[in-house]
C-alpha positions as CSV (number, residue, x, y, z in Angstrom):
1,X,123.8,82.3,81.8
2,X,127.5,82.7,83.0
3,X,128.8,86.2,83.1
4,X,131.6,88.3,84.2
5,X,132.0,91.9,85.2
6,X,135.0,93.3,86.8
7,X,136.2,97.2,87.2
8,X,137.0,97.4,83.9
9,X,135.0,94.7,81.5
10,X,131.6,93.1,81.3
11,X,131.1,89.9,79.6
12,X,128.1,87.7,79.3
13,X,126.5,85.6,76.6
14,X,123.5,86.8,74.4
15,X,121.5,83.7,74.1
16,X,119.1,85.7,71.7
17,X,121.6,86.6,69.1
18,X,124.0,83.7,70.1
19,X,127.0,86.0,70.5
20,X,129.5,86.8,73.4
21,X,129.1,90.5,74.5
22,X,132.1,92.3,76.1
23,X,132.0,95.7,76.9
24,X,135.5,97.1,78.3
25,X,135.8,100.6,79.9
26,X,138.5,102.7,81.6
27,X,142.1,101.7,80.4
28,X,143.8,98.1,80.8
29,X,144.8,96.8,84.0
30,X,147.1,93.6,83.3
31,X,145.5,91.3,85.7
32,X,141.8,92.8,85.0
33,X,142.2,92.8,81.1
34,X,143.7,89.2,81.3
35,X,141.0,87.8,83.6
36,X,138.6,89.6,81.6
37,X,139.9,87.8,78.6
38,X,140.0,84.7,80.2
39,X,136.7,84.3,81.2
40,X,135.2,85.7,78.1
41,X,137.0,82.4,76.1
42,X,135.7,80.1,79.2
43,X,131.7,81.8,78.6
44,X,132.4,81.3,75.0
45,X,133.5,77.6,75.1
46,X,130.5,76.9,77.6
47,X,127.9,78.3,74.7
48,X,129.5,76.9,72.1
49,X,129.6,80.3,70.6
50,X,132.0,81.4,68.0
51,X,130.5,85.5,67.2
52,X,131.9,88.2,69.4
53,X,130.7,91.6,69.9
54,X,133.4,93.9,71.6
55,X,132.1,97.1,72.8
56,X,135.1,99.3,73.0
57,X,133.5,102.9,73.1
58,X,134.4,103.4,76.7
59,X,138.1,102.2,76.4
60,X,140.6,104.9,76.8
61,X,143.8,102.6,76.3
62,X,145.7,99.2,76.4
63,X,149.0,99.1,78.0
64,X,151.5,97.6,75.3
65,X,151.9,94.1,77.4
66,X,148.6,94.0,77.4
67,X,148.2,94.0,73.8
68,X,150.9,92.1,73.4
69,X,149.7,89.7,75.2
70,X,146.1,89.5,73.9
71,X,147.4,89.5,70.2
72,X,150.5,86.9,70.6
73,X,148.9,84.4,73.5
74,X,145.4,84.7,74.3
75,X,144.0,85.0,70.5
76,X,145.9,82.2,68.9
77,X,144.9,80.1,71.9
78,X,141.4,81.4,71.5
79,X,141.1,80.4,68.1
80,X,143.0,76.9,68.9
81,X,140.4,75.9,71.7
82,X,137.6,77.0,69.5
83,X,138.6,75.4,67.1
84,X,138.5,72.3,69.2
85,X,135.2,72.4,69.7
86,X,134.2,71.8,65.6
87,X,131.8,74.2,65.5
88,X,129.7,74.7,62.3
89,X,130.0,78.7,62.4
90,X,133.4,79.9,61.8
91,X,134.5,82.8,64.2
92,X,133.6,86.2,63.5
93,X,134.4,89.4,65.8
94,X,132.9,92.7,65.5
95,X,134.1,95.6,66.9
96,X,132.5,98.8,68.4
97,X,135.1,101.4,68.1
98,X,136.3,103.8,70.8
99,X,135.6,107.6,70.3
100,X,139.4,108.0,70.9
101,X,141.0,108.2,67.4
102,X,144.1,106.7,68.7
103,X,142.3,103.7,70.0
104,X,140.6,103.2,67.0
105,X,144.0,103.1,65.2
106,X,145.5,100.4,67.7
107,X,142.5,98.4,67.3
108,X,142.7,97.8,63.4
109,X,146.5,97.5,64.0
110,X,146.1,94.7,66.2
111,X,143.4,93.1,63.9
112,X,145.7,93.4,60.8
113,X,148.6,92.1,62.7
114,X,146.6,88.9,63.7
115,X,145.0,88.6,60.0
116,X,148.7,88.3,59.0
117,X,149.4,84.9,60.1
118,X,147.0,82.0,58.7
119,X,144.2,81.5,61.3
120,X,140.4,80.0,60.0
121,X,138.3,82.9,60.9
122,X,135.8,84.5,58.7
123,X,137.4,88.1,59.7
124,X,137.2,91.1,61.7
125,X,134.4,93.8,61.2
126,X,134.3,97.2,62.4
127,X,131.2,99.2,63.2
128,X,130.4,102.9,64.9
129,X,126.9,102.0,65.9
130,X,125.9,98.7,68.0
131,X,122.7,98.2,65.9
132,X,124.7,97.7,63.0
133,X,127.0,95.5,64.7
134,X,124.5,93.1,66.3
135,X,122.4,93.3,63.0
136,X,125.7,92.1,61.2
137,X,126.5,89.3,63.7
138,X,122.6,88.1,63.4
139,X,122.7,87.5,59.8
140,X,126.0,85.7,60.0
141,X,124.3,83.0,62.2
């Protein structure tokens, strides 16, 4: 099982739940942040996994440039590359929101922005407890 770890992120495939688990901590740092997301996509593709669990409880902020890169470049590319795998399951994104209210706000704004363009996935779902998000993903599989 391939995983990825750097100073701001831990990413791995959870075969038991068939979920890509991503945990961010601290502040985004462009090279590290982008490296993490690039590796997350690779891990998802290798495992044919279209269910994502993003734990942001310890994420303190994302730079404007990283947020733009994530929403304008990485996300559409990830959807396109995952669609090429012709998976039965539609994409599901679950977010464990950060405790910081501003970070929670930006997370929801980013998701809303992505939903304004036609992308084929079931949606983004927000949770405050890990067990809620993982239970939801298990039922979606």
